[in-house]
Backbone as a ProteinNet text record, in pm:
[ID]
protein_1_A
[PRIMARY]
XXXXXXXXXXXXXXXXXXXXXXXXXXXXXXXXXXXXXXXXXXXXXXXXXXXXXXXXXXXXXXXXXXXXXXXXXXXXXXXXXXXXXXXXXXXXXXXXXXXXXXXXXXXXXXXXXXXXXXXXXXXXXXXX
[TERTIARY]
83.9	0	88	45.2	117	243	350.7	476.9	491.3	481.5	485.6	620.2	727.5	858.5	857.9	782.7	774.3	708.6	621.5	551.2	617.8	710.2	781.4	852.8	926.1	995.9	899.7	789.6	690.5	627.7	592.4	531.5	628.1	753.9	855.1	869.4	873.4	887.1	763.4	646	522.1	520.4	561.5	567.4	670	784.6	886.9	834.7	761.4	703.5	601.9	521.1	421.8	491.8	597.1	671.6	734.8	787.6	846.7	742.5	624.9	518.8	472.3	455.9	414.7	517.1	645.5	750.4	746.5	725.6	714.1	596	482.2	361.5	380.3	441.8	465.9	561.2	669.1	767.3	707.6	620.7	556.2	433.1	403.2	292.8	154.6	140.3	9.9	-61	-192	-272.7	-241.4	-205.6	-159	-267.3	-386.7	-486.6	-524.2	-543.4	-580.5	-464.9	-343.1	-225.5	-212	-230.9	-222.2	-326.5	-448.8	-555.6	-525	-475.6	-442.8	-328.9	-227.8	-114.8	-155.8	-240.4	-288.5	-370.9	-448.6	-530.2	-441.1	-337.9	-247.3	-171.6	-124.4	-51.7	-141.4	-268.4	-363	-383.5	-395.7	-412.3	-288.4	-172	-47.9	-39.7	-79.2	-77.5	-171.5	-288	-384.4	-327.9	-262.8	-203.9	-90.9	-8	105.4	58	-48.2	-99.4	-171.1	-227	-300.4	-441	-511.9	-650.4	-668.1	-769.6	-799.5	-853.9	-844.5	-893.3	-1044.9	-1095.8	-1239	-1266.1	-1392.7	-1430.9	-1390.2	-1412.2	-1387.6	-1254.6	-1166.5	-1037.8	-956	-956.6	-881.1	-937	-1067.6	-1130.9	-1104.8	-1110.5	-1080.5	-935.4	-845.9	-705.4	-689	-754.1	-748.8	-797.9	-907.2	-961	-864.2	-801.2	-704.2	-582.3	-537.5	-423.8	-459	-579.8	-624	-625.8	-675.9	-678.3	-537.4	-450.2	-311.7	-246.3	-271.4	-216.6	-261.9	-390.6	-443.5	-380.5	-363.5	-301.7	-157.9	-81.6	57.5	63.4	-30	-35.1	-59.2	-150.7	-176.2	-52.3	19.6	142.2	247	260.1	357.3	325.2	198.3	157.4	179.6	156.4	182	329.1	420.3	563.5	597.1	537.2	561.8	511.4	392.8	336	421.6	467	551.6	685	738.4	863.4	842.3	725.1	696.3	685.6	659.8	645.9	761.5	867.7	977.5	1041.6	1035.2	1095.3	1014.1	899.5	815.3	865.8	955.8	1000.2	1138.9	1224.6	1356.1	1345.7	1242.5	1224	1194.3	1108.9	1079.5	1203.3	1283.4	1406	1503	1498.9	1590.7	1541.3	1422	1362.5	1388.2	1431.3	1462	1334.8	1253.8	1128.5	1150.9	1262	1293	1307.4	1378.8	1396.4	1262.4	1182	1053	961.1	963.3	880.3	931.3	1062.6	1118.1	1077.1	1081.9	1043.6	895.4	810.9	668.8	650.5	725.4	715.1	760.6	863.7	907.8	798	733.5	622.7	509.2	478.1	372.2	403.8	528.6	566.8	549	589.4	574.2	426.5	346.4	204.1	135	172.3	109.7	135.1	255.3	286.5	196.1	180.2	95.3	-52.3	-91.1	-229	-267.9	-181.1	-208.6	-218	-128.3	-132.2	-262.9	-304.8	-430.9	-551.2	-546.7	-657.8	-669	-557.3	-559.1	-620.4	-584.5	-639.3	-788.2	-827.6	-967.1	-1060.7	-1012.1	-1099	-1065.7	-990.8	-959.6	-1088.5	-1113.6	-1234.6	-1234.8	-1352.7	-1367.5	-1341.9
-118.8	0	124.7	230.9	358.4	347.6	395.8	399.3	537	542	671.8	741	663.8	725.1	806.2	759.3	831.3	966.7	979.2	1104.1	1194.6	1144	1231.2	1341.1	1302.4	1400.6	1491.7	1435.6	1517.2	1620	1580.3	1674.5	1787.6	1755.1	1856.5	1952.2	1896.6	1980.2	2066.1	2011.1	2087.3	2203.8	2178.8	2286	2392	2349.7	2445.3	2529.2	2466.3	2540.4	2643.2	2602.2	2694.9	2814.2	2788.3	2897.2	2988.8	2927.7	3007	3099.8	3045.4	3126.4	3234.4	3197.9	3295.4	3410.2	3375.6	3478.2	3568.8	3509	3589.1	3685.3	3632.2	3714.3	3827.8	3798	3900.6	4007.4	3965	4058.4	4145.9	4086.1	4160.9	4237.7	4228	4298.9	4258.5	4127.1	4073.6	4024.4	4020.4	3964.2	3815.7	3769	3632	3534.2	3580.5	3489.8	3377.1	3405.7	3300.2	3206	3257.6	3171.6	3080.1	3136.1	3056.7	2946.3	2979.6	2880.3	2769.1	2804.4	2702.8	2614.2	2674.5	2596.6	2505.1	2554.1	2471.6	2354.8	2377.3	2270.7	2160.6	2197.3	2097.1	2025.6	2099.7	2037.1	1941.6	1978.3	1891.1	1761.4	1770.4	1649.6	1561.4	1622.4	1545.3	1478.3	1549.9	1492.4	1375.5	1384.5	1274	1149.9	1170.2	1057.5	997.8	1083.2	1037	955.3	1001.2	931.2	802.3	797.3	680	681.3	575.5	564.6	435.5	434.4	312.5	209.6	84.9	-20.4	-12.8	-64.6	-63.8	-79	-99.8	-123	-10	112.4	223.8	295.7	237	300.6	321.3	223.1	235.3	347	356.8	460.9	600	614.2	743.3	783.3	686.6	713.8	758.1	690.8	727.2	870.1	905.7	1041.4	1145.8	1115.2	1209.4	1224.5	1114.3	1121.5	1200.6	1183.3	1261	1410.4	1445.9	1586.5	1641.7	1562.7	1604.7	1624.8	1533.3	1542.5	1672.3	1704.1	1827	1951.7	1949.2	2063	2084.8	1977.2	1988.5	2034.7	1985.9	2029.8	2180.4	2229.6	2373.7	2451.4	2399.3	2464.7	2466.1	2356.5	2347.1	2449.8	2465.5	2563.1	2705.9	2726.9	2858.8	2896	2801.9	2830.3	2865.6	2794.4	2821.4	2961.3	2997	3129.3	3240.4	3220.5	3321.5	3334.9	3224.1	3230.2	3314.4	3300.6	3374.9	3525.2	3564.6	3706.9	3757.9	3683	3717.6	3852.8	3902.3	4032.3	4149.1	4120.5	4225.5	4271.4	4194.7	4229	4171.3	4249.6	4197	4077.7	4076.1	3964.2	3836.4	3847.5	3729.8	3686.1	3781	3748.6	3668.3	3687.4	3618.3	3479.5	3443.5	3316.4	3210.3	3093.9	2983.1	2902.6	2953.1	2886.5	2753.6	2740.8	2612.2	2503.3	2534.4	2438.7	2405.6	2508.1	2486.4	2401.2	2424.8	2343.7	2199.6	2181.9	2044.6	1971.4	2040.1	1978	1938.7	2023.6	1989.3	1866.8	1859.8	1743.6	1615.1	1624.6	1508.4	1466	1562.3	1531.5	1464.4	1515.3	1455.3	1310.3	1283.3	1145.8	1052.8	1098.7	1015.2	991.4	1097.2	1083.1	996.2	1012.7	931.8	783	747.2	607	553.2	630.1	589	589.5	685.7	695.5	571.2	527.5	407.5	284.6	276.7	164.8	166.4	284.4	295.7	262.1	301.5	269	117.2	52.8	-94.1	-158.6	-107.7	-163.6	-132	-10.9	30.2	-45.6	-79.6	-143.5	-290.3	-347	-489.9	-568.4	-669.6	-750.4	-816.1	-820.6	-875.8	-1024.9
0	0	0	59.5	57.6	141.4	85.6	157.3	220.4	352.9	419.7	399.9	382.5	359	229.9	130.8	3.1	22	122	142.7	244.2	320.5	414	338.2	232.4	149.9	77.2	28.3	-43.3	49	169	264.3	296.4	314.5	343.5	225.7	104.5	-15.4	-37	-12.9	-28.5	70	192.8	292.3	251.1	199.8	154.6	38.4	-52.9	-165.2	-115.6	-19.7	36.1	101	175.8	239.4	134.4	26.5	-82.3	-143.3	-172.2	-231.1	-133.2	-8.1	92.6	101.3	101.6	107.4	-15.5	-133.7	-255.3	-246.4	-204.2	-195.2	-94.7	17.3	119.1	66	3.2	-49.8	-159.5	-240.2	-347.9	-299.9	-170	-105.1	-156.9	-183.9	-221.4	-97	-105	3.7	12.5	129.7	145.2	189.2	220.9	277.3	181.4	53.8	-40.7	-64.4	-65.9	-82	38.9	156.3	278.5	277	235.6	230.8	131.3	13.8	-87.1	-38.7	18.9	69.8	182.7	269.3	380.5	328.1	223.5	164.8	110.3	33.6	-24.3	87	186.3	297.1	374.7	391.5	462.2	385	252.2	170.2	180.1	176.1	187.6	323.8	427.5	562.1	576.3	514.9	521.4	452.9	340.1	268.8	351.1	408.4	488.9	608.6	672.6	789.7	752.5	634.4	591.7	648.7	622.3	664.6	742.1	826.2	898.9	801.2	840.1	752.1	745.2	640.9	619.1	471.6	441.4	303	209.9	252.6	162.4	188.7	268.2	297.7	170.6	81.6	-43.1	-131	-134.9	-215.6	-157.6	-26.1	37	11.1	18.3	-9.8	-154.9	-245.9	-387.5	-407.6	-344.6	-357.5	-301.8	-189.8	-132.2	-222.7	-280.4	-372	-497.4	-547.5	-663.5	-629.8	-513.7	-471.5	-458.4	-399.2	-382.9	-519.5	-612.2	-747.3	-815.2	-801.7	-861.5	-798.3	-666.3	-598.6	-643.2	-656.2	-700	-845.1	-927.8	-1067.6	-1074.9	-993.9	-989.6	-949.1	-852.3	-806	-917	-987.9	-1097.2	-1205.7	-1238.2	-1339.2	-1287.8	-1159	-1100.7	-1113.4	-1082.1	-1094.5	-1240	-1334.5	-1476.4	-1513.5	-1465.4	-1495.2	-1434	-1312.3	-1248.6	-1321.2	-1370	-1446.6	-1573.3	-1635.3	-1757.8	-1733.2	-1608.5	-1576.5	-1491.7	-1484.6	-1393.7	-1421.9	-1545.1	-1574.1	-1518.9	-1459.7	-1401.6	-1265.3	-1204.8	-1070.1	-1042.8	-979.3	-941.6	-846	-765.4	-672.2	-749.2	-850.8	-933.5	-1011.3	-1054.7	-1127.9	-1042	-911.9	-820.3	-780.3	-820.3	-779.2	-885.5	-842.2	-934.1	-962.1	-1053.6	-1086.3	-1158.8	-1229.9	-1293.5	-1187.3	-1081.4	-971.3	-905.8	-881.5	-816.9	-905	-1034.9	-1123.8	-1130.5	-1135.4	-1134.3	-1006.8	-894.7	-767.9	-770.7	-828.1	-840.4	-929.2	-1038	-1126.8	-1056.2	-974.7	-895.3	-798.9	-735.3	-644.5	-720.6	-839	-920.2	-954.5	-989.8	-1022.7	-903.6	-784.6	-665.2	-633.6	-641.8	-610.9	-715.3	-841.7	-947.1	-925.8	-885.5	-857.7	-748.4	-641.7	-530.8	-570.2	-654.2	-699.4	-780.1	-867.6	-948	-857.7	-761.1	-665.8	-586.2	-543.5	-467	-554.5	-681.5	-773.1	-791.7	-806.3	-819.5	-696.1	-578.6	-454.7	-441.3	-479.1	-462.9	-557	-674.9	-774.1	-796.6	-704.4	-710	-688.4	-772.6	-752.3	-613.9	-556.3	-419.8	-415.6
[MASK]
++++++++++++++++++++++++++++++++++++++++++++++++++++++++++++++++++++++++++++++++++++++++++++++++++++++++++++++++++++++++++++++++

């Protein structure tokens, strides 16, 4: 089933990405409440996956749903890094940020989550 060690690194990276975005938003003087909420949502999904679920009939399906949500959140983050990279000449602060690294890290997270998502789907839809 889910390997919690695989998500320890992902949770740490997701938190680091959230802090990076929060710092950018603060430095650029943007309202941070929506960023904080989005980051907290993704971190909460990652935490649920890391902790796992209790056994039961629908535990596999709940895990699959959480992994799907986490995958979507990371995808959004990856696209955000790409969009910010495209506008980096608008601000010296954006110019100093390594968006290539941040996008690569998001893609690595997506690969790890996708592997677990496929494994969870197999378990959830395994014939009884």
